[in-house]
C-alpha positions, 0 to 999 in steps of 0.5 A: 614427188606427185602433183595432186589436185589441190581441192582434193588435197584440202578435202584431205587435209580438212578431214584430218586436220584434228585428228594427231595419232593415226594408225600407221600401216605397213608390211614386214619382210614377210609380207605380214601387215603390222601397224603402230599409232604414230603422231602426224607432224603436219599435212604439206602443201602438196598432200605430203603427211609427215611422221618423225621416227627413229632409224632403229624402228621396224617401220623404217627398216620395213618401208624402204623395200616395201613403200606401200602403206595406209593410215588410218585416222579416226575420231570416233567421237565425231563419227569420223574415219579416214583411210589413207593409202599412199607410198612411204619416203624415208627422208634424212635431211638435217635441215628439215628436221630442224625446221620441224623439230617439236617438243614431242620429238625432244620427248623421243630423241633427248639428244636433239634434232642432230640425233643420228637416229632421228629421222622423218617419214613422209606419206604421199597419198595415193587416195583417201576414203573417209566416213563422216557423220553429222548426226549427234550419238542420240540421232544416229542410234535412234535411227540405227534402232528404227533401221533394226525395227523397220528393215530400212537402212538408217537414215543419217546425215553422212558422207562416204567418198573416196577423193583420188589424189 
């Protein structure tokens, strides 16, 4: 497990704290990119991002030999977009699965936390890039309209940053 800067982890975690469903992007056996929505279970103290999945999925099978992944979080109503690249780790640990078990996991695995197909994925992030606009939609629209007329870039209260983890 990689050791990350705690302030960078806190910054990344705060950006994605309210976004429950990122798109999880990985490579299949041919190197093609695939993605699917996943439920973020938690971000641990080291910055690891946890998900439940099944051993019967293409995702589970592909991340073993090709562990480099991307997580795309978005909250369009708040103009927040976060892209996290990292390494996926397959975790088969019944104690950890039981500790993280919840109603959402129960819906997918009716046999409970001892279901042989219920497993975890932990993504160890390498970097996070985010775009976060603090202005209201109306202010954003006005700034873009003004920029289109004047030829200047929109004047917005926004952040764009890459955080190395």
